[in-house]
C-alpha beads as a LAMMPS data file, in Angstrom:
LAMMPS data file: protein, C-alpha beads

475 atoms
474 bonds

1 atom types
1 bond types

-500.0 500.0 xlo xhi
-500.0 500.0 ylo yhi
-500.0 500.0 zlo zhi

Masses

1 110.0

Atoms # bond

1 1 1 -205.343 190.659 188.014
2 1 1 -204.028 190.976 191.563
3 1 1 -201.729 193.925 192.135
4 1 1 -198.349 193.036 190.626
5 1 1 -195.783 192.156 193.267
6 1 1 -192.671 194.315 193.542
7 1 1 -189.205 193.850 195.017
8 1 1 -186.517 191.248 194.629
9 1 1 -187.178 187.807 193.069
10 1 1 -187.242 186.343 196.596
11 1 1 -189.778 188.953 197.743
12 1 1 -191.976 188.318 194.724
13 1 1 -191.902 184.577 195.426
14 1 1 -192.917 185.287 199.030
15 1 1 -195.839 187.318 197.645
16 1 1 -196.857 184.450 195.357
17 1 1 -196.750 181.903 198.196
18 1 1 -198.807 184.152 200.475
19 1 1 -201.316 184.902 197.706
20 1 1 -201.886 181.208 196.879
21 1 1 -202.173 180.372 200.597
22 1 1 -204.816 183.101 200.898
23 1 1 -206.797 181.748 197.941
24 1 1 -206.731 178.156 199.153
25 1 1 -207.788 179.210 202.671
26 1 1 -211.097 180.631 201.472
27 1 1 -213.968 179.455 203.729
28 1 1 -215.911 178.335 200.632
29 1 1 -213.296 175.574 200.115
30 1 1 -213.626 174.146 203.615
31 1 1 -213.377 170.347 203.588
32 1 1 -211.986 170.129 200.054
33 1 1 -208.856 167.987 199.617
34 1 1 -206.443 170.138 197.565
35 1 1 -203.063 169.480 195.981
36 1 1 -201.115 172.202 194.150
37 1 1 -197.753 172.335 192.449
38 1 1 -196.140 175.237 190.538
39 1 1 -192.645 174.940 189.025
40 1 1 -190.360 176.670 186.571
41 1 1 -190.317 175.078 183.129
42 1 1 -186.564 175.141 182.596
43 1 1 -185.071 174.471 186.005
44 1 1 -187.904 172.544 187.640
45 1 1 -187.513 174.736 190.723
46 1 1 -190.641 174.660 192.866
47 1 1 -192.399 177.989 193.288
48 1 1 -195.312 176.660 195.348
49 1 1 -196.370 173.289 196.684
50 1 1 -199.240 171.934 198.783
51 1 1 -199.815 168.181 199.149
52 1 1 -197.942 167.885 195.845
53 1 1 -197.021 164.214 196.374
54 1 1 -200.473 163.049 197.444
55 1 1 -202.544 161.087 194.932
56 1 1 -205.804 162.544 193.625
57 1 1 -208.486 161.564 191.168
58 1 1 -207.417 163.854 188.263
59 1 1 -210.645 163.442 186.222
60 1 1 -209.960 164.591 182.673
61 1 1 -206.461 165.753 183.586
62 1 1 -205.665 162.093 182.834
63 1 1 -205.951 163.049 179.152
64 1 1 -202.686 164.982 179.566
65 1 1 -200.883 161.709 180.155
66 1 1 -202.694 159.928 177.311
67 1 1 -202.022 162.614 174.706
68 1 1 -198.447 163.344 175.763
69 1 1 -197.567 159.635 175.621
70 1 1 -199.259 159.295 172.178
71 1 1 -197.384 162.246 170.724
72 1 1 -194.082 161.019 172.136
73 1 1 -194.479 157.345 171.165
74 1 1 -196.331 157.687 167.839
75 1 1 -195.270 161.143 166.666
76 1 1 -197.558 164.089 165.764
77 1 1 -197.497 162.920 162.135
78 1 1 -199.186 159.579 162.906
79 1 1 -202.399 158.990 160.928
80 1 1 -205.151 156.398 161.193
81 1 1 -206.158 154.447 158.078
82 1 1 -209.653 153.133 157.201
83 1 1 -209.752 151.050 154.066
84 1 1 -212.283 149.252 151.806
85 1 1 -210.961 145.948 150.494
86 1 1 -212.106 142.903 148.535
87 1 1 -210.786 139.410 147.995
88 1 1 -211.268 139.834 144.234
89 1 1 -212.737 142.340 141.752
90 1 1 -213.749 141.464 138.204
91 1 1 -215.345 143.730 135.617
92 1 1 -216.461 146.273 138.221
93 1 1 -217.872 143.619 140.510
94 1 1 -216.570 142.823 143.973
95 1 1 -216.487 139.048 144.306
96 1 1 -217.893 138.271 147.734
97 1 1 -217.993 140.678 150.675
98 1 1 -216.706 144.241 150.850
99 1 1 -214.380 144.539 153.851
100 1 1 -214.010 147.617 155.978
101 1 1 -210.718 147.545 157.903
102 1 1 -210.076 150.140 160.571
103 1 1 -207.228 151.078 162.872
104 1 1 -209.170 152.945 165.537
105 1 1 -209.669 156.317 163.808
106 1 1 -211.363 158.501 166.448
107 1 1 -212.172 161.241 163.942
108 1 1 -213.955 159.289 161.161
109 1 1 -217.164 161.080 160.174
110 1 1 -220.072 160.304 157.815
111 1 1 -218.583 162.564 155.151
112 1 1 -215.375 160.555 155.274
113 1 1 -217.361 157.381 154.750
114 1 1 -219.110 159.029 151.805
115 1 1 -215.735 159.896 150.260
116 1 1 -214.670 156.259 150.566
117 1 1 -217.832 155.256 148.680
118 1 1 -217.158 157.917 146.040
119 1 1 -213.586 156.612 145.616
120 1 1 -214.952 153.064 145.333
121 1 1 -217.309 154.192 142.605
122 1 1 -214.507 156.119 140.927
123 1 1 -212.463 152.892 140.846
124 1 1 -215.199 151.394 138.701
125 1 1 -217.035 149.255 141.258
126 1 1 -220.715 148.922 140.395
127 1 1 -221.763 145.822 142.288
128 1 1 -220.856 143.748 145.339
129 1 1 -221.943 140.138 145.151
130 1 1 -221.829 139.622 148.910
131 1 1 -222.515 141.867 151.886
132 1 1 -220.413 144.066 154.198
133 1 1 -217.808 142.690 156.589
134 1 1 -216.264 144.826 159.325
135 1 1 -212.653 144.053 160.209
136 1 1 -212.054 145.659 163.601
137 1 1 -209.387 143.214 164.772
138 1 1 -206.900 146.062 165.318
139 1 1 -208.533 146.388 168.775
140 1 1 -209.933 143.690 171.010
141 1 1 -213.724 143.395 171.250
142 1 1 -214.042 145.048 174.665
143 1 1 -216.229 148.090 174.037
144 1 1 -216.534 149.722 177.427
145 1 1 -213.477 151.117 179.204
146 1 1 -212.295 150.330 182.691
147 1 1 -214.519 151.952 185.371
148 1 1 -217.166 152.778 182.761
149 1 1 -219.423 150.165 184.365
150 1 1 -219.631 152.338 187.505
151 1 1 -222.586 154.086 185.847
152 1 1 -224.956 152.812 183.166
153 1 1 -225.385 156.016 181.202
154 1 1 -226.228 156.434 177.529
155 1 1 -224.797 159.925 177.097
156 1 1 -222.380 160.502 174.256
157 1 1 -219.446 161.041 176.643
158 1 1 -219.667 157.319 177.493
159 1 1 -219.481 156.135 173.871
160 1 1 -218.059 152.639 173.238
161 1 1 -214.676 151.985 171.626
162 1 1 -214.057 150.181 168.361
163 1 1 -211.311 149.842 165.768
164 1 1 -213.971 150.746 163.167
165 1 1 -215.972 153.656 164.551
166 1 1 -218.014 156.565 163.196
167 1 1 -219.121 160.005 164.381
168 1 1 -217.556 159.498 167.811
169 1 1 -219.855 156.479 168.169
170 1 1 -222.738 158.777 168.942
171 1 1 -225.834 160.130 167.250
172 1 1 -227.794 163.377 167.384
173 1 1 -231.499 163.111 168.218
174 1 1 -233.594 166.013 166.903
175 1 1 -237.085 166.500 168.405
176 1 1 -239.355 169.156 166.830
177 1 1 -242.818 170.009 168.259
178 1 1 -245.905 169.364 166.153
179 1 1 -248.303 172.151 165.115
180 1 1 -251.076 170.939 167.422
181 1 1 -251.237 169.801 171.014
182 1 1 -251.426 166.096 171.641
183 1 1 -249.693 165.201 168.364
184 1 1 -246.413 163.342 168.275
185 1 1 -243.354 165.543 167.660
186 1 1 -241.063 164.917 164.735
187 1 1 -238.028 162.811 165.698
188 1 1 -235.006 162.583 163.416
189 1 1 -231.801 160.698 164.212
190 1 1 -228.610 161.938 162.550
191 1 1 -226.882 160.441 160.722
192 1 1 -229.755 158.789 158.841
193 1 1 -229.082 155.041 158.941
194 1 1 -231.067 151.819 159.025
195 1 1 -228.970 150.931 162.088
196 1 1 -231.337 153.064 164.177
197 1 1 -234.894 152.260 165.204
198 1 1 -237.020 154.972 166.763
199 1 1 -239.761 154.651 169.359
200 1 1 -241.618 157.969 169.662
201 1 1 -243.725 158.077 172.795
202 1 1 -243.588 161.877 173.181
203 1 1 -246.413 164.363 172.800
204 1 1 -246.642 168.066 171.923
205 1 1 -248.067 170.010 174.860
206 1 1 -248.884 173.506 176.032
207 1 1 -246.559 173.558 179.013
208 1 1 -242.778 173.400 179.411
209 1 1 -240.650 170.844 177.581
210 1 1 -239.831 167.761 179.643
211 1 1 -238.331 165.073 177.422
212 1 1 -236.343 161.908 178.124
213 1 1 -234.177 160.528 175.312
214 1 1 -232.466 157.189 175.678
215 1 1 -230.686 154.539 173.581
216 1 1 -230.540 150.785 174.071
217 1 1 -229.551 147.601 172.240
218 1 1 -232.436 145.925 170.433
219 1 1 -231.768 142.996 168.061
220 1 1 -228.423 144.252 166.776
221 1 1 -229.591 147.843 166.415
222 1 1 -229.569 150.953 168.592
223 1 1 -233.116 151.871 169.542
224 1 1 -233.757 155.529 170.273
225 1 1 -236.692 156.119 172.612
226 1 1 -238.209 159.587 173.071
227 1 1 -240.790 160.124 175.783
228 1 1 -242.370 163.042 177.636
229 1 1 -243.638 166.400 176.385
230 1 1 -242.236 169.113 174.117
231 1 1 -243.851 172.549 174.206
232 1 1 -245.872 173.632 171.145
233 1 1 -244.124 176.504 169.411
234 1 1 -241.025 175.902 171.463
235 1 1 -237.515 175.380 170.130
236 1 1 -236.230 172.117 168.690
237 1 1 -234.467 169.871 171.183
238 1 1 -231.162 168.300 170.104
239 1 1 -229.402 165.790 172.324
240 1 1 -226.519 163.433 171.650
241 1 1 -226.543 159.809 172.753
242 1 1 -224.100 156.874 172.545
243 1 1 -224.652 154.048 170.075
244 1 1 -224.241 150.412 171.102
245 1 1 -222.419 148.572 168.264
246 1 1 -219.596 150.539 166.575
247 1 1 -219.093 147.870 163.908
248 1 1 -222.780 147.550 162.955
249 1 1 -223.181 151.340 163.061
250 1 1 -220.541 151.645 160.327
251 1 1 -221.837 148.656 158.351
252 1 1 -225.455 149.854 158.102
253 1 1 -224.372 153.438 157.424
254 1 1 -222.027 152.299 154.658
255 1 1 -224.714 150.127 153.149
256 1 1 -227.052 153.122 152.869
257 1 1 -224.351 155.240 151.242
258 1 1 -223.530 152.487 148.712
259 1 1 -227.163 152.235 147.731
260 1 1 -227.415 156.008 147.327
261 1 1 -224.348 155.936 145.071
262 1 1 -225.934 153.238 142.918
263 1 1 -223.581 150.411 143.940
264 1 1 -225.694 147.312 144.257
265 1 1 -225.299 144.706 146.997
266 1 1 -225.951 141.031 146.439
267 1 1 -226.651 140.539 150.125
268 1 1 -227.861 142.786 152.898
269 1 1 -225.891 140.804 155.468
270 1 1 -223.518 142.657 157.755
271 1 1 -220.967 140.862 159.886
272 1 1 -217.608 141.022 161.634
273 1 1 -214.791 139.184 159.900
274 1 1 -211.021 139.621 159.404
275 1 1 -209.855 140.715 155.996
276 1 1 -208.615 137.679 154.007
277 1 1 -204.889 137.557 153.209
278 1 1 -204.003 139.181 149.904
279 1 1 -207.150 141.273 149.725
280 1 1 -207.038 144.148 147.299
281 1 1 -207.334 147.679 148.687
282 1 1 -209.949 149.617 146.732
283 1 1 -210.157 152.876 148.714
284 1 1 -208.524 154.316 151.802
285 1 1 -209.123 157.274 154.109
286 1 1 -206.355 158.800 156.203
287 1 1 -207.283 160.705 159.341
288 1 1 -205.905 164.145 160.267
289 1 1 -202.469 163.783 161.885
290 1 1 -202.327 162.935 165.576
291 1 1 -201.081 166.428 166.308
292 1 1 -204.460 167.741 165.132
293 1 1 -206.529 164.985 166.768
294 1 1 -205.153 165.682 170.243
295 1 1 -206.466 169.233 169.999
296 1 1 -210.022 167.943 170.107
297 1 1 -209.157 165.460 172.845
298 1 1 -207.831 168.177 175.174
299 1 1 -209.624 171.364 174.141
300 1 1 -213.115 169.773 174.213
301 1 1 -212.207 166.938 176.615
302 1 1 -213.461 164.253 174.251
303 1 1 -213.621 160.983 176.253
304 1 1 -214.271 158.716 173.260
305 1 1 -211.238 160.017 171.378
306 1 1 -208.994 159.699 174.419
307 1 1 -209.902 156.033 174.854
308 1 1 -209.338 155.334 171.159
309 1 1 -205.925 156.973 171.357
310 1 1 -204.993 154.912 174.453
311 1 1 -205.897 151.615 172.761
312 1 1 -203.959 152.756 169.669
313 1 1 -200.838 153.294 171.747
314 1 1 -201.274 149.787 173.058
315 1 1 -201.620 148.310 169.569
316 1 1 -198.636 150.197 168.152
317 1 1 -196.212 149.958 171.071
318 1 1 -197.061 146.689 172.844
319 1 1 -198.757 144.734 170.054
320 1 1 -202.068 144.082 168.352
321 1 1 -204.855 143.880 169.213
322 1 1 -204.945 147.110 171.147
323 1 1 -206.396 146.828 174.626
324 1 1 -206.749 149.143 177.612
325 1 1 -204.094 147.266 179.659
326 1 1 -201.663 147.433 176.718
327 1 1 -202.322 151.159 176.351
328 1 1 -201.660 151.721 180.064
329 1 1 -198.487 149.629 179.761
330 1 1 -197.247 151.787 176.885
331 1 1 -197.976 155.006 178.786
332 1 1 -196.129 153.478 181.747
333 1 1 -193.020 152.994 179.584
334 1 1 -193.167 156.644 178.613
335 1 1 -193.661 157.851 182.204
336 1 1 -190.820 155.656 183.453
337 1 1 -188.520 157.798 181.301
338 1 1 -189.746 160.815 183.309
339 1 1 -188.854 159.055 186.587
340 1 1 -192.524 158.436 187.313
341 1 1 -192.617 154.708 188.159
342 1 1 -195.799 152.682 187.677
343 1 1 -196.068 152.027 191.433
344 1 1 -196.326 155.779 192.069
345 1 1 -199.675 156.333 190.311
346 1 1 -202.797 154.536 189.124
347 1 1 -204.017 154.605 185.557
348 1 1 -206.686 152.340 184.075
349 1 1 -208.370 154.383 181.351
350 1 1 -207.304 157.210 179.064
351 1 1 -210.079 159.768 179.525
352 1 1 -210.213 160.091 183.288
353 1 1 -213.902 159.241 183.354
354 1 1 -215.287 157.949 186.664
355 1 1 -213.205 156.775 189.625
356 1 1 -210.380 155.166 187.664
357 1 1 -207.072 157.045 187.981
358 1 1 -204.821 158.594 190.591
359 1 1 -201.992 161.079 189.996
360 1 1 -200.127 163.625 192.097
361 1 1 -199.767 167.319 191.247
362 1 1 -195.983 166.882 191.153
363 1 1 -196.358 164.139 188.519
364 1 1 -198.635 166.307 186.392
365 1 1 -196.149 169.161 186.555
366 1 1 -193.229 166.904 185.651
367 1 1 -195.212 165.719 182.602
368 1 1 -195.994 169.302 181.606
369 1 1 -192.331 170.348 181.951
370 1 1 -191.139 167.420 179.846
371 1 1 -193.761 168.009 177.147
372 1 1 -192.889 171.697 176.842
373 1 1 -189.198 170.947 176.396
374 1 1 -189.399 168.201 173.713
375 1 1 -189.218 170.199 170.484
376 1 1 -190.436 167.249 168.372
377 1 1 -194.003 167.524 169.671
378 1 1 -194.095 170.337 172.215
379 1 1 -196.000 172.709 169.927
380 1 1 -198.677 170.065 169.226
381 1 1 -199.140 169.279 172.928
382 1 1 -199.188 172.876 174.203
383 1 1 -201.447 173.922 171.328
384 1 1 -203.931 171.190 172.232
385 1 1 -204.754 172.808 175.576
386 1 1 -207.709 175.103 176.047
387 1 1 -206.885 178.809 175.970
388 1 1 -208.245 180.969 178.800
389 1 1 -210.886 183.386 177.626
390 1 1 -210.629 182.178 174.050
391 1 1 -211.477 178.529 173.355
392 1 1 -212.039 175.038 174.678
393 1 1 -213.248 174.217 178.132
394 1 1 -211.813 177.410 179.653
395 1 1 -212.895 179.681 176.803
396 1 1 -215.465 181.242 179.131
397 1 1 -213.090 181.507 182.097
398 1 1 -210.624 184.321 182.888
399 1 1 -211.953 186.244 179.882
400 1 1 -211.930 189.986 179.491
401 1 1 -208.790 190.518 181.525
402 1 1 -205.015 190.378 181.335
403 1 1 -205.022 186.620 182.017
404 1 1 -206.891 185.818 178.789
405 1 1 -204.701 183.874 176.363
406 1 1 -201.853 183.718 178.905
407 1 1 -203.133 180.456 180.425
408 1 1 -203.295 177.182 178.533
409 1 1 -204.772 174.392 180.597
410 1 1 -206.773 171.172 180.844
411 1 1 -209.854 171.029 183.020
412 1 1 -211.034 167.995 184.938
413 1 1 -214.574 167.687 186.282
414 1 1 -216.450 164.812 187.910
415 1 1 -218.821 164.577 190.833
416 1 1 -216.677 165.701 193.731
417 1 1 -213.671 166.473 191.516
418 1 1 -212.468 169.764 189.989
419 1 1 -209.000 170.183 188.483
420 1 1 -206.990 172.595 186.334
421 1 1 -203.475 171.917 185.095
422 1 1 -201.344 173.579 182.429
423 1 1 -199.180 176.629 181.792
424 1 1 -199.337 180.262 182.843
425 1 1 -197.215 182.855 181.078
426 1 1 -196.574 186.553 180.557
427 1 1 -194.938 188.638 177.787
428 1 1 -191.228 188.028 177.480
429 1 1 -191.069 185.194 180.010
430 1 1 -191.042 181.433 179.983
431 1 1 -194.331 180.116 181.394
432 1 1 -194.568 178.136 184.598
433 1 1 -196.202 174.708 184.836
434 1 1 -198.949 174.270 187.391
435 1 1 -201.373 171.613 188.597
436 1 1 -204.376 172.158 190.871
437 1 1 -206.199 168.934 191.836
438 1 1 -209.277 169.162 194.065
439 1 1 -211.179 166.168 195.434
440 1 1 -214.057 166.021 197.872
441 1 1 -215.709 169.059 196.261
442 1 1 -219.267 169.396 197.503
443 1 1 -222.210 169.982 195.153
444 1 1 -222.357 173.639 196.149
445 1 1 -218.591 174.149 196.024
446 1 1 -217.885 173.479 192.307
447 1 1 -218.212 177.111 191.319
448 1 1 -215.989 178.227 194.179
449 1 1 -213.396 175.600 193.279
450 1 1 -213.183 176.981 189.741
451 1 1 -212.991 180.562 191.014
452 1 1 -210.040 179.548 193.195
453 1 1 -208.314 177.835 190.266
454 1 1 -208.793 180.917 188.123
455 1 1 -207.488 183.132 190.943
456 1 1 -204.347 181.010 191.219
457 1 1 -203.758 181.233 187.443
458 1 1 -204.272 185.004 187.604
459 1 1 -201.752 185.260 190.458
460 1 1 -199.239 183.283 188.426
461 1 1 -199.618 185.630 185.421
462 1 1 -199.270 188.651 187.708
463 1 1 -196.172 187.109 189.358
464 1 1 -194.492 186.493 185.978
465 1 1 -195.500 189.863 184.569
466 1 1 -193.951 191.696 187.485
467 1 1 -190.479 190.234 186.868
468 1 1 -188.313 192.914 185.253
469 1 1 -184.996 191.046 185.116
470 1 1 -186.035 187.864 183.323
471 1 1 -185.669 187.435 179.583
472 1 1 -187.293 184.754 177.474
473 1 1 -184.998 181.870 176.618
474 1 1 -185.222 178.317 175.404
475 1 1 -185.159 175.733 178.190

Bonds

1 1 1 2
2 1 2 3
3 1 3 4
4 1 4 5
5 1 5 6
6 1 6 7
7 1 7 8
8 1 8 9
9 1 9 10
10 1 10 11
11 1 11 12
12 1 12 13
13 1 13 14
14 1 14 15
15 1 15 16
16 1 16 17
17 1 17 18
18 1 18 19
19 1 19 20
20 1 20 21
21 1 21 22
22 1 22 23
23 1 23 24
24 1 24 25
25 1 25 26
26 1 26 27
27 1 27 28
28 1 28 29
29 1 29 30
30 1 30 31
31 1 31 32
32 1 32 33
33 1 33 34
34 1 34 35
35 1 35 36
36 1 36 37
37 1 37 38
38 1 38 39
39 1 39 40
40 1 40 41
41 1 41 42
42 1 42 43
43 1 43 44
44 1 44 45
45 1 45 46
46 1 46 47
47 1 47 48
48 1 48 49
49 1 49 50
50 1 50 51
51 1 51 52
52 1 52 53
53 1 53 54
54 1 54 55
55 1 55 56
56 1 56 57
57 1 57 58
58 1 58 59
59 1 59 60
60 1 60 61
61 1 61 62
62 1 62 63
63 1 63 64
64 1 64 65
65 1 65 66
66 1 66 67
67 1 67 68
68 1 68 69
69 1 69 70
70 1 70 71
71 1 71 72
72 1 72 73
73 1 73 74
74 1 74 75
75 1 75 76
76 1 76 77
77 1 77 78
78 1 78 79
79 1 79 80
80 1 80 81
81 1 81 82
82 1 82 83
83 1 83 84
84 1 84 85
85 1 85 86
86 1 86 87
87 1 87 88
88 1 88 89
89 1 89 90
90 1 90 91
91 1 91 92
92 1 92 93
93 1 93 94
94 1 94 95
95 1 95 96
96 1 96 97
97 1 97 98
98 1 98 99
99 1 99 100
100 1 100 101
101 1 101 102
102 1 102 103
103 1 103 104
104 1 104 105
105 1 105 106
106 1 106 107
107 1 107 108
108 1 108 109
109 1 109 110
110 1 110 111
111 1 111 112
112 1 112 113
113 1 113 114
114 1 114 115
115 1 115 116
116 1 116 117
117 1 117 118
118 1 118 119
119 1 119 120
120 1 120 121
121 1 121 122
122 1 122 123
123 1 123 124
124 1 124 125
125 1 125 126
126 1 126 127
127 1 127 128
128 1 128 129
129 1 129 130
130 1 130 131
131 1 131 132
132 1 132 133
133 1 133 134
134 1 134 135
135 1 135 136
136 1 136 137
137 1 137 138
138 1 138 139
139 1 139 140
140 1 140 141
141 1 141 142
142 1 142 143
143 1 143 144
144 1 144 145
145 1 145 146
146 1 146 147
147 1 147 148
148 1 148 149
149 1 149 150
150 1 150 151
151 1 151 152
152 1 152 153
153 1 153 154
154 1 154 155
155 1 155 156
156 1 156 157
157 1 157 158
158 1 158 159
159 1 159 160
160 1 160 161
161 1 161 162
162 1 162 163
163 1 163 164
164 1 164 165
165 1 165 166
166 1 166 167
167 1 167 168
168 1 168 169
169 1 169 170
170 1 170 171
171 1 171 172
172 1 172 173
173 1 173 174
174 1 174 175
175 1 175 176
176 1 176 177
177 1 177 178
178 1 178 179
179 1 179 180
180 1 180 181
181 1 181 182
182 1 182 183
183 1 183 184
184 1 184 185
185 1 185 186
186 1 186 187
187 1 187 188
188 1 188 189
189 1 189 190
190 1 190 191
191 1 191 192
192 1 192 193
193 1 193 194
194 1 194 195
195 1 195 196
196 1 196 197
197 1 197 198
198 1 198 199
199 1 199 200
200 1 200 201
201 1 201 202
202 1 202 203
203 1 203 204
204 1 204 205
205 1 205 206
206 1 206 207
207 1 207 208
208 1 208 209
209 1 209 210
210 1 210 211
211 1 211 212
212 1 212 213
213 1 213 214
214 1 214 215
215 1 215 216
216 1 216 217
217 1 217 218
218 1 218 219
219 1 219 220
220 1 220 221
221 1 221 222
222 1 222 223
223 1 223 224
224 1 224 225
225 1 225 226
226 1 226 227
227 1 227 228
228 1 228 229
229 1 229 230
230 1 230 231
231 1 231 232
232 1 232 233
233 1 233 234
234 1 234 235
235 1 235 236
236 1 236 237
237 1 237 238
238 1 238 239
239 1 239 240
240 1 240 241
241 1 241 242
242 1 242 243
243 1 243 244
244 1 244 245
245 1 245 246
246 1 246 247
247 1 247 248
248 1 248 249
249 1 249 250
250 1 250 251
251 1 251 252
252 1 252 253
253 1 253 254
254 1 254 255
255 1 255 256
256 1 256 257
257 1 257 258
258 1 258 259
259 1 259 260
260 1 260 261
261 1 261 262
262 1 262 263
263 1 263 264
264 1 264 265
265 1 265 266
266 1 266 267
267 1 267 268
268 1 268 269
269 1 269 270
270 1 270 271
271 1 271 272
272 1 272 273
273 1 273 274
274 1 274 275
275 1 275 276
276 1 276 277
277 1 277 278
278 1 278 279
279 1 279 280
280 1 280 281
281 1 281 282
282 1 282 283
283 1 283 284
284 1 284 285
285 1 285 286
286 1 286 287
287 1 287 288
288 1 288 289
289 1 289 290
290 1 290 291
291 1 291 292
292 1 292 293
293 1 293 294
294 1 294 295
295 1 295 296
296 1 296 297
297 1 297 298
298 1 298 299
299 1 299 300
300 1 300 301
301 1 301 302
302 1 302 303
303 1 303 304
304 1 304 305
305 1 305 306
306 1 306 307
307 1 307 308
308 1 308 309
309 1 309 310
310 1 310 311
311 1 311 312
312 1 312 313
313 1 313 314
314 1 314 315
315 1 315 316
316 1 316 317
317 1 317 318
318 1 318 319
319 1 319 320
320 1 320 321
321 1 321 322
322 1 322 323
323 1 323 324
324 1 324 325
325 1 325 326
326 1 326 327
327 1 327 328
328 1 328 329
329 1 329 330
330 1 330 331
331 1 331 332
332 1 332 333
333 1 333 334
334 1 334 335
335 1 335 336
336 1 336 337
337 1 337 338
338 1 338 339
339 1 339 340
340 1 340 341
341 1 341 342
342 1 342 343
343 1 343 344
344 1 344 345
345 1 345 346
346 1 346 347
347 1 347 348
348 1 348 349
349 1 349 350
350 1 350 351
351 1 351 352
352 1 352 353
353 1 353 354
354 1 354 355
355 1 355 356
356 1 356 357
357 1 357 358
358 1 358 359
359 1 359 360
360 1 360 361
361 1 361 362
362 1 362 363
363 1 363 364
364 1 364 365
365 1 365 366
366 1 366 367
367 1 367 368
368 1 368 369
369 1 369 370
370 1 370 371
371 1 371 372
372 1 372 373
373 1 373 374
374 1 374 375
375 1 375 376
376 1 376 377
377 1 377 378
378 1 378 379
379 1 379 380
380 1 380 381
381 1 381 382
382 1 382 383
383 1 383 384
384 1 384 385
385 1 385 386
386 1 386 387
387 1 387 388
388 1 388 389
389 1 389 390
390 1 390 391
391 1 391 392
392 1 392 393
393 1 393 394
394 1 394 395
395 1 395 396
396 1 396 397
397 1 397 398
398 1 398 399
399 1 399 400
400 1 400 401
401 1 401 402
402 1 402 403
403 1 403 404
404 1 404 405
405 1 405 406
406 1 406 407
407 1 407 408
408 1 408 409
409 1 409 410
410 1 410 411
411 1 411 412
412 1 412 413
413 1 413 414
414 1 414 415
415 1 415 416
416 1 416 417
417 1 417 418
418 1 418 419
419 1 419 420
420 1 420 421
421 1 421 422
422 1 422 423
423 1 423 424
424 1 424 425
425 1 425 426
426 1 426 427
427 1 427 428
428 1 428 429
429 1 429 430
430 1 430 431
431 1 431 432
432 1 432 433
433 1 433 434
434 1 434 435
435 1 435 436
436 1 436 437
437 1 437 438
438 1 438 439
439 1 439 440
440 1 440 441
441 1 441 442
442 1 442 443
443 1 443 444
444 1 444 445
445 1 445 446
446 1 446 447
447 1 447 448
448 1 448 449
449 1 449 450
450 1 450 451
451 1 451 452
452 1 452 453
453 1 453 454
454 1 454 455
455 1 455 456
456 1 456 457
457 1 457 458
458 1 458 459
459 1 459 460
460 1 460 461
461 1 461 462
462 1 462 463
463 1 463 464
464 1 464 465
465 1 465 466
466 1 466 467
467 1 467 468
468 1 468 469
469 1 469 470
470 1 470 471
471 1 471 472
472 1 472 473
473 1 473 474
474 1 474 475
């Protein structure tokens, strides 16, 4: 940490201002557009400000607005429901199709789907005369979020949205070298599902591994193509890729699990269809509470989950089906209560991916102050942020020193963008809220931008720790 400032509160604040000016004036940051705001949690008094009203691309700092609005509007106890239903059941036989109705659960995994099948079997179902119908009408059928079309990437962070989704709408591709050169490596896609087709064009070679792994839509399936070379005797390569059809992904995966459980299907057809009125619920899975889900959204910066949460807010607050515009409208209602009018910012998606959003450091700090002071969900929100030197996206930053575990923050990283916003604290003191938004960061400046952010956080911890007259109190 920097040497702790001494003197009166006014002198310590002068030290803080000078220290932050010094950090931001580093030659390595030349040409970077920087906005910073630091304020007291309880009073809102500004401790430092630089371009605090200017609008910046916040990258994944946009998730702070998405998750805070969700916790406020839905409550940390909110749970998603995924259900299996049928129009009629007679003597252990589902008459017609088995319906899967979802409400946007961003945390549904293969093991949860298996439990639904086990519960279906436990209810006595042995046969389904029809096929599988996916009811994802809780959301609209727009799969790709606003601004996502700026790049056509098949990485998992760009996964599509869907009211019925599985495994973050992504898959893991495992590539293992063969025992002899020239032979095709072993390719396994997890989870195992007939939804995937694999094209293996790769070879095992004697030189370094150079693989390309891609996914694409082929006849209602996601085709995984592996090409290039993997080194003989080298380590297995595991990469995650987005799937194309959330509904079909679930349907084919469910069909395989039903067959493994011994539940026979009269038809192998899969389709999208709304659940008929009066359908009987046969099994249901409830997600972890929203207060738990937002931890993964913010600590690991999960884009897919953030977009699912935003569309959920739209469905619950504005009306079904959930859409991105409805989600943004609902967040806008929440922010209006913080005196942040819709005309003062730009928000189009919930994850902050690509060039989609604009917020000011002062707006981020106002959000952070409000979230910290609302007892109903403050603990869930603050606990969702990465912990310096301990976990999440800043688990490797500010570690090994006095700052570790005294900074909780959300990172934001895109090409040309680097941000860090959250809370800095010290023993026996209320934390301060801070936001550091950097745009126009050159390719060689990303590391320096993060060093400057960490240095600012360290200065805030030193500043708070040097205060001898403050006592902790509730805001």
